Structure formats: structure tokens, C-alpha cells
TORTILUM-140285 format. One record per residue: residue number from 1; x negated, y negated, z of N, C-alpha, C in turn. Coordinates in Angstrom, 2 decimals. Layout:
! TORTILUM-140285
NODE   resi        nx        ny        nz       cax       cay       caz        cx        cy        cz
NODE    NUM         X         Y         Z         X         Y         Z         X         Y         Z
...
This chain:
! TORTILUM-140285
NODE   resi        nx        ny        nz       cax       cay       caz        cx        cy        cz
NODE      1     12.51     37.07     73.73     11.89     37.74     72.58     10.39     37.89     72.81
NODE      2      9.73     36.84     73.37      8.30     36.92     73.65      8.01     38.04     74.62
NODE      3      8.86     38.18     75.67      8.67     39.24     76.66      8.82     40.60     76.02
NODE      4      9.78     40.75     75.08     10.00     42.03     74.40      8.79     42.40     73.56
NODE      5      8.20     41.40     72.84      7.04     41.68     72.03      5.85     42.11     72.88
NODE      6      5.71     41.48     74.06      4.63     41.86     74.97      4.81     43.29     75.43
NODE      7      6.08     43.67     75.81      6.37     45.03     76.25      6.08     46.01     75.13
NODE      8      6.47     45.63     73.90      6.26     46.54     72.78      4.78     46.74     72.53
NODE      9      4.00     45.66     72.56      2.57     45.78     72.33      1.93     46.64     73.38
NODE     10      2.37     46.49     74.64      1.82     47.30     75.73      2.15     48.76     75.52
NODE     11      3.38     49.03     75.01      3.78     50.42     74.79      2.94     51.08     73.72
NODE     12      2.70     50.36     72.61      1.88     50.91     71.54      0.46     51.11     72.02
NODE     13     -0.05     50.15     72.81     -1.41     50.27     73.34     -1.52     51.48     74.25
NODE     14     -0.46     51.72     75.06     -0.48     52.87     75.97     -0.55     54.16     75.20
NODE     15      0.27     54.25     74.12      0.29     55.48     73.34     -1.06     55.76     72.72
NODE     16     -1.75     54.70     72.25     -3.05     54.87     71.63     -4.12     55.14     72.67
NODE     17     -4.03     54.46     73.83     -5.04     54.61     74.87     -5.04     56.00     75.46
NODE     18     -3.84     56.60     75.52     -3.73     57.95     76.09     -4.63     58.90     75.34
NODE     19     -4.66     58.76     74.01     -5.45     59.68     73.21     -6.93     59.49     73.46
NODE     20     -7.33     58.33     74.02     -8.74     58.09     74.28     -9.13     58.48     75.70
NODE     21     -8.22     58.27     76.67     -8.57     58.45     78.06     -8.23     59.82     78.60
NODE     22     -7.14     60.44     78.12     -6.72     61.69     78.72     -7.47     62.89     78.17
NODE     23     -8.11     62.74     76.97     -8.85     63.83     76.37    -10.16     63.31     75.84
NODE     24    -11.20     64.14     75.86    -12.50     63.78     75.32    -12.41     63.73     73.81
NODE     25    -12.84     62.63     73.19    -12.81     62.49     71.75    -14.17     62.87     71.18
NODE     26    -14.21     63.17     69.88    -15.44     63.52     69.22    -16.28     62.29     68.97
NODE     27    -17.56     62.42     69.07    -18.46     61.34     68.75    -18.63     61.29     67.23
NODE     28    -19.01     60.12     66.70    -19.23     60.00     65.28    -20.32     60.97     64.85
NODE     29    -20.10     61.69     63.76    -21.08     62.61     63.26    -20.85     64.03     63.71
NODE     30    -20.05     64.25     64.78    -19.76     65.60     65.21    -18.87     66.29     64.18
NODE     31    -19.00     67.57     64.08    -18.19     68.32     63.12    -16.98     68.91     63.82
NODE     32    -15.91     69.06     63.07    -14.68     69.63     63.60    -14.30     70.81     62.73
NODE     33    -13.97     71.92     63.34    -13.54     73.08     62.59    -12.03     73.03     62.45
NODE     34    -11.55     72.79     61.24    -10.12     72.61     60.97     -9.70     73.65     59.96
NODE     35     -8.60     74.31     60.25     -8.09     75.35     59.35     -7.66     74.74     58.03
NODE     36     -8.12     75.31     56.93     -7.74     74.79     55.61     -6.27     74.97     55.34
NODE     37     -5.62     75.83     56.10     -4.18     76.05     55.89     -3.35     74.96     56.50
NODE     38     -3.94     74.15     57.42     -3.16     73.11     58.08     -3.60     71.72     57.70
NODE     39     -4.84     71.52     57.25     -5.32     70.19     56.92     -6.00     70.23     55.57
NODE     40     -5.65     69.27     54.71     -6.27     69.24     53.40     -7.70     68.74     53.50
NODE     41     -8.54     69.16     52.57     -9.94     68.78     52.58    -10.16     67.63     51.61
NODE     42    -11.10     66.73     51.97    -11.45     65.63     51.09    -10.27     64.72     50.83
NODE     43    -10.05     64.44     49.52     -8.97     63.52     49.18     -7.70     64.25     48.80
NODE     44     -7.61     65.54     49.10     -6.42     66.31     48.74     -5.16     65.84     49.44
NODE     45     -5.32     65.27     50.63     -4.14     64.87     51.39     -3.29     63.86     50.63
NODE     46     -3.93     62.82     50.12     -3.20     61.78     49.43     -2.73     62.22     48.05
NODE     47     -3.56     62.96     47.35     -3.28     63.29     45.97     -2.50     64.58     45.76
NODE     48     -2.64     65.51     46.69     -2.07     66.83     46.46     -0.95     67.23     47.39
NODE     49     -0.94     66.69     48.60      0.07     67.11     49.57      1.38     66.35     49.39
NODE     50      2.46     67.00     49.74      3.77     66.33     49.76      3.92     65.67     51.12
NODE     51      3.25     64.52     51.29      3.17     63.89     52.61      4.37     63.00     52.93
NODE     52      5.16     62.63     51.96      6.30     61.76     52.21      7.34     62.48     53.04
NODE     53      7.90     61.80     54.03      8.94     62.42     54.84      8.90     61.96     56.29
NODE     54      9.55     62.75     57.15      9.71     62.39     58.56      8.91     63.35     59.42
NODE     55      8.13     62.80     60.33      7.31     63.57     61.26      7.79     63.28     62.68
NODE     56      7.89     64.33     63.49      8.46     64.14     64.82      7.81     65.08     65.82
NODE     57      7.54     64.57     67.02      6.98     65.38     68.08      6.92     64.60     69.37
NODE     58      6.44     65.24     70.43      6.31     64.59     71.74      4.83     64.53     72.09
NODE     59      4.27     63.32     72.14      2.87     63.12     72.47      2.69     63.04     73.98
NODE     60      1.50     63.41     74.49      1.24     63.30     75.93      1.35     61.85     76.41
NODE     61      1.72     61.71     77.66      1.89     60.38     78.26      1.29     60.40     79.66
NODE     62      0.57     59.34     80.00     -0.12     59.29     81.29      0.84     59.11     82.46
NODE     63      1.93     58.40     82.27      2.83     58.11     83.39      4.30     58.36     83.06
NODE     64      4.55     59.28     82.11      5.93     59.66     81.81      5.94     61.11     81.35
NODE     65      7.12     61.61     81.02      7.25     63.02     80.64      6.74     63.30     79.23
NODE     66      6.50     62.28     78.47      6.03     62.43     77.10      6.58     61.31     76.24
NODE     67      5.96     61.10     75.09      6.39     60.03     74.19      6.99     60.69     72.95
NODE     68      8.30     60.70     72.86      8.97     61.26     71.69      8.76     60.31     70.51
NODE     69      8.01     60.78     69.53      7.56     59.93     68.43      8.13     60.41     67.11
NODE     70      8.71     59.50     66.35      9.22     59.81     65.02      8.64     58.80     64.03
NODE     71      8.00     59.31     62.98      7.40     58.45     61.96      7.92     58.88     60.60
NODE     72      8.42     57.93     59.85      8.89     58.17     58.49      7.93     57.49     57.52
NODE     73      7.20     58.30     56.72      6.30     57.77     55.70      7.04     57.76     54.37
NODE     74      7.06     56.61     53.73      7.80     56.46     52.48      6.84     56.35     51.30
NODE     75      7.34     56.68     50.13      6.51     56.71     48.93      6.00     55.33     48.52
NODE     76      6.66     54.26     49.00      6.24     52.91     48.64      5.19     52.34     49.58
NODE     77      4.64     53.19     50.47      3.60     52.73     51.38      4.12     52.08     52.65
NODE     78      5.41     52.20     52.90      5.98     51.64     54.12      6.32     52.74     55.12
NODE     79      6.46     52.38     56.37      6.81     53.35     57.40      7.82     52.75     58.37
NODE     80      8.55     53.62     59.03      9.33     53.24     60.21      8.91     54.18     61.33
NODE     81      8.96     53.67     62.56      8.49     54.47     63.69      9.35     54.18     64.92
NODE     82      9.65     55.21     65.68     10.33     55.04     66.97      9.52     55.76     68.04
NODE     83      9.45     55.14     69.20      8.78     55.71     70.37      9.77     55.71     71.53
NODE     84      9.97     56.88     72.12     10.86     56.99     73.27     10.07     57.58     74.43
NODE     85      9.87     56.77     75.48      9.13     57.20     76.65     10.09     57.96     77.57
NODE     86      9.97     59.27     77.55     10.91     60.13     78.24     10.84     59.92     79.75
NODE     87     12.02     59.79     80.36     12.08     59.59     81.80     11.96     58.15     82.24
NODE     88     11.82     57.23     81.31     11.70     55.81     81.64     12.92     55.03     81.16
NODE     89     13.39     54.15     81.99     14.47     53.26     81.57     13.89     52.18     80.66
NODE     90     14.65     51.81     79.66     14.19     50.81     78.68     12.88     51.23     78.04
NODE     91     12.72     52.53     77.83     11.48     53.04     77.25     11.59     53.36     75.78
NODE     92     12.44     52.66     75.05     12.63     52.92     73.62     12.10     51.74     72.81
NODE     93     11.27     52.04     71.82     10.70     51.00     70.97     10.75     51.47     69.52
NODE     94     10.90     50.54     68.61     10.87     50.87     67.18     10.18     49.75     66.43
NODE     95      9.57     50.12     65.32      8.94     49.12     64.48      8.83     49.66     63.06
NODE     96      8.34     48.82     62.17      8.15     49.20     60.78      7.02     48.37     60.22
NODE     97      6.50     48.81     59.08      5.39     48.08     58.47      4.83     48.86     57.31
NODE     98      3.55     48.71     57.07      2.89     49.38     55.96      1.78     50.28     56.48
NODE     99      1.39     51.26     55.67      0.26     52.10     56.04     -0.72     52.14     54.87
NODE    100     -2.01     52.38     55.19     -3.06     52.42     54.19     -3.85     53.72     54.33
NODE    101     -4.30     54.25     53.19     -5.15     55.43     53.17     -6.60     55.02     53.29
NODE    102     -7.42     55.88     53.90     -8.85     55.62     53.90     -9.44     56.02     52.55
NODE    103    -10.74     55.78     52.35    -11.36     56.00     51.06    -11.31     57.46     50.63
NODE    104    -11.42     58.37     51.58    -11.41     59.79     51.24    -10.01     60.34     51.02
NODE    105     -8.99     59.55     51.35     -7.61     59.99     51.17     -7.16     61.03     52.16
NODE    106     -7.83     61.12     53.32     -7.48     62.13     54.31     -6.77     61.55     55.52
NODE    107     -6.90     60.24     55.76     -6.31     59.60     56.93     -5.51     58.38     56.53
NODE    108     -4.53     58.05     57.35     -3.77     56.81     57.16     -3.85     55.97     58.42
NODE    109     -3.74     54.68     58.24     -3.61     53.74     59.35     -2.28     53.03     59.19
NODE    110     -1.42     53.14     60.19     -0.14     52.44     60.14     -0.26     51.17     60.97
NODE    111      0.17     50.08     60.39      0.06     48.77     61.04      1.44     48.16     61.14
NODE    112      1.85     47.82     62.35      3.17     47.24     62.57      3.15     45.75     62.30
NODE    113      4.32     45.17     62.26      4.43     43.73     62.01      3.89     42.91     63.17
NODE    114      3.65     43.55     64.31      3.11     42.84     65.47      1.59     42.95     65.55
NODE    115      0.96     43.64     64.59     -0.49     43.70     64.54     -1.13     44.95     65.10
NODE    116     -0.35     45.82     65.76     -0.93     47.05     66.30     -1.15     48.06     65.17
NODE    117     -2.15     48.91     65.35     -2.43     49.93     64.34     -2.75     51.25     65.01
NODE    118     -2.54     52.34     64.28     -2.82     53.69     64.77     -3.22     54.55     63.58
NODE    119     -4.24     55.38     63.76     -4.73     56.25     62.70     -4.21     57.68     62.88
NODE    120     -3.96     58.34     61.74     -3.52     59.73     61.73     -4.27     60.48     60.64
NODE    121     -4.64     61.70     60.94     -5.13     62.61     59.92     -3.92     63.29     59.28
NODE    122     -3.87     63.31     57.95     -2.72     63.86     57.24     -3.03     65.30     56.85
NODE    123     -2.25     66.23     57.38     -2.44     67.64     57.08     -1.27     68.22     56.34
NODE    124     -1.29     69.51     56.16     -0.19     70.21     55.50      1.01     70.24     56.43
NODE    125      2.01     69.38     56.13      3.24     69.30     56.93      2.98     68.87     58.37
NODE    126      1.99     68.01     58.60      1.72     67.54     59.96      0.87     66.27     59.93
NODE    127      1.07     65.42     60.93      0.19     64.29     61.21     -0.52     64.57     62.52
NODE    128     -1.82     64.24     62.56     -2.61     64.44     63.77     -3.00     63.08     64.34
NODE    129     -2.50     62.77     65.53     -2.76     61.51     66.22     -4.26     61.43     66.55
NODE    130     -4.93     60.37     66.12     -6.37     60.22     66.31     -6.70     59.20     67.38
NODE    131     -7.96     59.22     67.85     -8.37     58.23     68.84     -8.69     56.90     68.15
NODE    132     -9.16     55.93     68.89     -9.39     54.60     68.33    -10.44     54.59     67.23
NODE    133    -11.38     55.54     67.30    -12.44     55.61     66.30    -12.04     56.46     65.09
NODE    134    -10.85     57.00     65.13    -10.37     57.80     64.01    -10.80     59.24     64.06
NODE    135    -11.11     59.76     65.26    -11.55     61.15     65.42    -10.43     62.01     66.00
NODE    136    -10.48     63.33     65.69     -9.56     64.27     66.29     -9.78     64.33     67.79
NODE    137     -8.71     64.53     68.53     -8.76     64.66     69.98     -8.99     66.13     70.33
NODE    138     -9.88     66.39     71.26    -10.20     67.76     71.64     -9.79     68.00     73.08
NODE    139     -9.98     69.23     73.54     -9.65     69.57     74.91     -8.37     70.36     75.01
NODE    140     -7.91     70.56     76.22     -6.75     71.40     76.46     -5.45     70.88     75.89
NODE    141     -5.36     69.57     75.69     -4.12     68.98     75.17     -4.20     68.66     73.69
NODE    142     -5.25     69.09     73.03     -5.46     68.71     71.63     -4.27     69.05     70.75
NODE    143     -3.70     70.23     70.95     -2.59     70.67     70.09     -1.36     69.80     70.25
NODE    144     -1.25     69.10     71.39     -0.07     68.28     71.65     -0.12     66.95     70.92
NODE    145     -1.25     66.63     70.28     -1.35     65.39     69.52     -1.03     65.63     68.04
NODE    146     -0.06     66.48     67.80      0.37     66.84     66.45      1.84     66.48     66.27
NODE    147      2.15     65.86     65.13      3.53     65.54     64.78      3.92     66.37     63.55
NODE    148      4.67     67.46     63.74      5.07     68.29     62.60      6.04     67.53     61.69
NODE    149      5.97     67.87     60.41      6.89     67.28     59.45      8.22     68.02     59.49
NODE    150      9.31     67.27     59.44     10.62     67.90     59.39     10.73     68.80     58.17
NODE    151     11.35     69.98     58.31     11.54     70.84     57.15     12.38     70.15     56.07
NODE    152     12.14     70.52     54.83     12.93     70.00     53.71     13.46     71.17     52.89
NODE    153     14.47     70.89     52.08     15.06     71.92     51.23     15.47     71.29     49.90
NODE    154     14.64     71.45     48.87     14.95     70.83     47.57     16.23     71.37     46.93
NODE    155     16.72     72.52     47.39     17.99     73.02     46.87     19.14     72.15     47.33
NODE    156     18.96     71.54     48.51     20.03     70.77     49.14     19.88     69.27     48.92
NODE    157     18.65     68.79     49.05     18.41     67.36     49.15     18.25     66.67     47.79
NODE    158     18.50     65.35     47.83     18.41     64.49     46.64     19.36     64.93     45.55
NODE    159     20.54     65.41     45.97     21.59     65.81     45.05     22.93     65.32     45.59
NODE    160     23.88     65.12     44.72     25.21     64.69     45.13     26.14     65.89     45.19
NODE    161     26.75     66.09     46.40     27.65     67.22     46.61     29.07     66.69     46.84
NODE    162     29.98     67.10     45.96     31.36     66.62     46.01     32.21     67.62     46.79
NODE    163     32.97     67.11     47.77     33.80     67.96     48.61     34.95     68.57     47.81
NODE    164     35.05     69.91     47.82     36.08     70.61     47.07     37.06     71.38     47.96
NODE    165     36.60     71.78     49.14     37.46     72.58     50.01     37.14     72.24     51.46
NODE    166     38.20     72.08     52.27     38.03     71.72     53.67     38.89     72.64     54.53
NODE    167     38.23     73.40     55.42     38.91     74.36     56.28     39.84     75.28     55.49
NODE    168     39.33     75.76     54.37     40.04     76.75     53.57     41.08     76.20     52.64
NODE    169     41.25     74.88     52.58     42.25     74.28     51.71     41.59     73.41     50.65
NODE    170     42.05     73.49     49.39     41.47     72.67     48.32     41.66     71.18     48.62
NODE    171     40.66     70.41     48.23     40.73     68.96     48.40     41.20     68.34     47.09
NODE    172     42.30     67.63     47.15     42.85     66.97     45.97     42.75     65.46     46.16
NODE    173     42.22     64.79     45.16     42.08     63.34     45.22     43.46     62.68     45.12
NODE    174     43.77     61.85     46.11     45.06     61.17     46.15     44.93     59.72     45.71
NODE    175     46.03     59.16     45.28     46.05     57.75     44.88     45.60     56.87     46.05
NODE    176     44.76     55.93     45.75     44.30     54.99     46.77     43.09     55.49     47.55
NODE    177     42.65     56.72     47.26     41.48     57.28     47.95     40.33     57.49     46.98
NODE    178     39.14     57.63     47.52     37.95     57.84     46.72     37.53     59.30     46.76
NODE    179     36.58     59.64     45.94     36.03     60.99     45.92     35.16     61.19     47.16
NODE    180     35.42     62.23     47.92     34.64     62.53     49.12     33.37     63.29     48.70
NODE    181     32.22     62.83     49.18     30.97     63.48     48.81     29.91     63.21     49.88
NODE    182     28.79     63.91     49.77     27.66     63.70     50.67     26.38     63.92     49.89
NODE    183     25.36     63.15     50.24     24.05     63.25     49.58     22.95     63.10     50.63
NODE    184     21.93     63.96     50.54     20.85     63.99     51.52     19.58     63.42     50.90
NODE    185     18.95     62.48     51.59     17.71     61.85     51.12     16.52     62.53     51.78
NODE    186     15.75     63.28     51.02     14.63     64.05     51.56     13.57     63.15     52.19
NODE    187     13.30     62.01     51.59     12.21     61.15     52.05     12.49     60.51     53.41
NODE    188     13.74     60.17     53.68     14.07     59.47     54.92     14.84     60.32     55.92
NODE    189     15.23     61.55     55.53     16.03     62.43     56.39     17.31     61.73     56.84
NODE    190     17.92     61.00     55.92     19.22     60.38     56.18     20.18     60.80     55.08
NODE    191     21.47     60.80     55.40     22.50     61.13     54.42     23.41     59.94     54.21
NODE    192     24.08     59.93     53.08     25.13     58.95     52.84     26.19     59.61     51.98
NODE    193     27.34     59.00     51.95     28.43     59.56     51.16     29.70     58.77     51.37
NODE    194     30.82     59.43     51.14     32.12     58.80     51.35     33.08     59.85     51.87
NODE    195     33.87     59.45     52.86     34.81     60.39     53.47     36.16     60.43     52.79
NODE    196     36.31     59.68     51.69     37.51     59.51     50.87     38.08     58.11     51.04
NODE    197     37.60     57.39     52.06     38.01     56.00     52.27     36.79     55.13     52.54
NODE    198     36.03     55.51     53.56     34.89     54.72     54.00     33.56     55.36     53.61
NODE    199     32.56     54.51     53.41     31.20     55.00     53.24     30.71     55.55     54.57
NODE    200     30.01     56.68     54.54     29.48     57.29     55.76     27.97     57.45     55.60
NODE    201     27.25     57.40     56.72     25.80     57.51     56.65     25.25     57.80     58.04
NODE    202     24.03     58.34     58.06     23.41     58.68     59.34     22.22     59.60     59.15
NODE    203     21.56     60.02     60.23     20.41     60.93     60.14     20.85     62.39     60.16
NODE    204     19.98     63.24     59.67     20.19     64.69     59.77     18.84     65.35     59.97
NODE    205     18.86     66.60     60.42     17.62     67.35     60.62     17.82     68.79     60.17
NODE    206     16.94     69.26     59.32     16.95     70.64     58.89     16.05     71.47     59.79
NODE    207     16.44     72.71     60.02     15.66     73.61     60.86     15.53     74.95     60.16
NODE    208     14.79     75.87     60.77     14.58     77.17     60.17     15.90     77.92     59.99
NODE    209     15.88     78.85     59.04     17.02     79.72     58.78     18.27     78.93     58.39
NODE    210     18.09     77.89     57.58     19.19     77.10     57.01     20.08     76.47     58.09
NODE    211     19.48     76.09     59.20     20.24     75.37     60.22     20.14     73.87     59.97
NODE    212     21.17     73.16     60.39     21.23     71.72     60.17     21.95     71.06     61.34
NODE    213     21.53     69.86     61.67     22.24     69.07     62.68     22.34     67.63     62.20
NODE    214     23.47     67.03     62.46     23.71     65.64     62.07     23.61     64.75     63.31
NODE    215     22.95     63.60     63.14     22.89     62.63     64.22     24.15     61.80     64.26
NODE    216     24.07     60.66     64.93     25.24     59.79     65.02     25.64     59.29     63.63
NODE    217     26.86     59.60     63.25     27.36     59.20     61.93     28.08     57.87     62.03
NODE    218     27.69     56.95     61.18     28.34     55.64     61.13     29.16     55.55     59.85
NODE    219     30.07     54.58     59.83     30.90     54.40     58.63     31.37     52.97     58.56
NODE    220     31.79     52.57     57.36     32.45     51.29     57.22     33.83     51.38     57.87
NODE    221     34.54     50.28     57.94     35.77     50.24     58.75     37.00     49.90     57.94
NODE    222     37.06     50.37     56.71     38.24     50.11     55.88     39.41     50.97     56.33
NODE    223     40.61     50.47     56.11     41.82     51.24     56.38     42.43     51.68     55.05
NODE    224     42.80     52.97     54.97     43.38     53.50     53.74     44.76     54.11     54.04
NODE    225     45.57     54.32     53.02     46.91     54.87     53.25     46.90     56.21     53.96
NODE    226     45.88     57.02     53.70     45.81     58.35     54.30     44.39     58.59     54.80
NODE    227     44.23     58.71     56.12     42.90     58.89     56.73     42.67     60.33     57.18
NODE    228     43.61     61.23     56.91     43.52     62.59     57.43     42.29     63.32     56.92
NODE    229     42.05     63.24     55.63     40.90     63.94     55.05     39.60     63.42     55.63
NODE    230     39.46     62.12     55.71     38.22     61.54     56.22     37.97     61.92     57.67
NODE    231     38.99     61.89     58.49     38.83     62.23     59.90     38.41     63.70     60.05
NODE    232     38.98     64.57     59.23     38.62     65.99     59.29     37.19     66.20     58.80
NODE    233     36.79     65.47     57.77     35.43     65.55     57.23     34.42     65.14     58.30
NODE    234     34.66     64.03     58.98     33.74     63.54     60.01     33.67     64.51     61.19
NODE    235     34.79     65.12     61.52     34.80     66.09     62.62     33.94     67.30     62.28
NODE    236     33.98     67.72     61.04     33.17     68.86     60.61     31.68     68.55     60.74
NODE    237     31.28     67.33     60.39     29.87     66.95     60.51     29.40     67.03     61.96
NODE    238     30.30     66.84     62.89     29.93     66.93     64.32     29.80     68.38     64.77
NODE    239     30.43     69.30     64.06     30.47     70.69     64.51     29.52     71.62     63.77
NODE    240     29.24     71.36     62.51     28.46     72.28     61.69     27.06     72.47     62.26
NODE    241     26.52     73.70     62.17     25.15     73.94     62.62     24.33     74.74     61.62
NODE    242     24.93     75.15     60.48     24.15     75.82     59.45     24.82     75.63     58.10
NODE    243     24.08     75.94     57.05     24.61     75.76     55.70     24.09     76.87     54.80
NODE    244     24.73     77.02     53.66     24.24     77.91     52.61     24.38     77.16     51.29
NODE    245     23.44     77.41     50.39     23.43     76.64     49.14     22.99     77.53     47.99
NODE    246     23.64     77.37     46.86     23.25     78.01     45.61     22.94     76.89     44.62
NODE    247     22.81     77.26     43.35     22.51     76.23     42.35     23.61     75.18     42.23
NODE    248     24.85     75.56     42.52     25.95     74.63     42.29     26.95     74.53     43.43
NODE    249     26.73     75.26     44.54     27.69     75.25     45.64     26.98     75.11     46.98
NODE    250     27.53     74.26     47.83     27.04     74.05     49.19     28.18     74.31     50.15
NODE    251     27.90     75.03     51.23     28.93     75.24     52.24     28.37     74.96     53.62
NODE    252     29.22     74.42     54.49     28.87     74.15     55.89     29.56     75.16     56.78
NODE    253     28.82     75.72     57.74     29.40     76.66     58.67     28.99     76.32     60.10
NODE    254     29.67     76.97     61.05     29.25     76.97     62.44     29.10     78.43     62.86
NODE    255     27.89     78.77     63.33     27.57     80.16     63.65     27.88     81.02     62.42
NODE    256     28.65     82.12     62.61     28.98     83.01     61.50     30.45     82.91     61.11
NODE    257     31.04     81.76     61.43     32.44     81.56     61.09     32.61     81.30     59.60
NODE    258     33.83     81.34     59.14     34.13     81.03     57.74     33.74     79.59     57.45
NODE    259     33.41     79.29     56.20     32.96     77.93     55.87     33.97     76.86     56.28
NODE    260     33.45     75.81     56.91     34.28     74.65     57.25     34.56     73.81     56.01
NODE    261     33.51     73.69     55.16     33.63     72.84     53.99     32.83     73.43     52.85
NODE    262     33.32     73.26     51.63     32.63     73.72     50.44     32.51     72.54     49.45
NODE    263     31.30     72.37     48.92     31.01     71.28     48.01     30.53     71.83     46.67
NODE    264     30.74     71.03     45.63     30.26     71.38     44.31     29.22     70.35     43.88
NODE    265     28.16     70.82     43.25     27.09     69.93     42.80     27.57     69.10     41.63
NODE    266     27.37     67.79     41.73     27.68     66.91     40.61     26.44     66.83     39.73
NODE    267     26.53     67.37     38.56     25.38     67.41     37.67     25.25     66.11     36.92
NODE    268     24.01     65.67     36.76     23.75     64.43     36.03     22.94     64.76     34.78
NODE    269     23.13     63.94     33.76     22.42     64.17     32.50     20.96     63.75     32.64
């Protein structure tokens, strides 16, 4: 465990050091010209931007193909982070902790449970990786120190969708089975639900033009009298690549094929 913590600390230090050594950083007092369309001014970042969510990108790396970085900022001031050093064996690290805003509300510092910290400028749908002094990185690779925020869709997310039709056939609740449904959490980019027997959960990612992809789906391991519906539901999650949504109906498709699954919105009072 001690060796793992040392490796992890070295990995975080490498990611931070790269931003200082590979590109010239701004000196204190220097001005930076930042587009108002991409970065909030003053304290607008904390108070006005929808900063909660998942940010993902590939940061430059001195001795690897890049550092695939994913940061989830939560509304309670906590974060989770994963770092994957592309092209390296055993190059995967993850941590969690808390983050703090600076006085102007424009930057955050995330601090892991092992004591490492990293500063980011919070912009419109993006985090900007900063150097040790908290300055923007300049030079030819400056644009690569950006972590875009995953797209969100309030029509789809933070709502409960009940499965009504699967591969063109109505879904009828059978004795001994539960209601099959799915729900997407905008803040964490994870879904949960039930396949009619077991609870299901995992990550998802929204993309432009109503495209969607599901990560590795996990489930509980209960056995039920009839597993056919659940197995078909899970198979669809592996195949679907786009969706369409109205006020009360959600459908999953692959390419331009007929809907694989149709859901109805469960309305709450």
C-alpha cells in the first residue's frame, strides 16, 4: 500500500509538473486575453455557471501518449478524479476529495486524500489546467490543457423512465418481477435502474446530435423466475448509440433503425 501511495503521488506530481516544464507559464501580474464566451469573469464562475458535472480530456504528458483525465465536480464540494497514462502499463490512478473556490470565485483547487492539489480555472463548460502558481499555460500546447465538460440534456437526465416497449413488443409486468426502468444522473454522468430483476448501474456519455454511449454496466446478482426481459434490456444498452426524447417519451436507437426500446416518463407530484 505504501508503494502504491508513492506511485500515485509521483503520478499526480508528474501531471502538475508537466504544465510547468513543458510550456512557459505567465508571470504574476501578466494579463491574459480570455474570450468571455469561454471563461466567466470575476466571481461569475462560482455563482452563475452550471459548473457541476463531469469534465474529460487528454492532457499533455512528457513521457507518454497523454494523460486521459476525468474529473467529476459535485454540488457538495467533493470530486472524483481518474488519470490514465496512455501507453503505460499500470498507468491508471484514481482519487477523491474536496475542492475549494478562490476568493474571486473563478478558480478551484482540488485536494486529494493524499495531500496533492491542483488548480483549475473554471470556464463555460470547461476546466483549464493551471500551473503551480495558478496561471494559465501559454505556448503551442496551451489549448491541450483544457478539459471540456460532458454534454448534458435536461430533457433526459434526472428523470425516471419506465420501460414500456422492447424491440417492438409491449413490456408487461409479470409476477415475481419488478418494474424495469432507467434514470440518468446529470451531476455524475452515471445511470441506475432495474432490469426487472436486478438493479443496474454504470456510466454513460452524451454526445452531439443526441448520441449516447453506455460504459460497463454492472448489476446485482439475484435470480428471478424469468430473466428474458432483463437480458434483452442489458443487451440493448450495449448496442444503442442514439436516443430521442419528448416531454413524456424516450426511445433508444442504433443508427437509423427502428427503436430498440421505448420508455415513458414517470411523473412525480
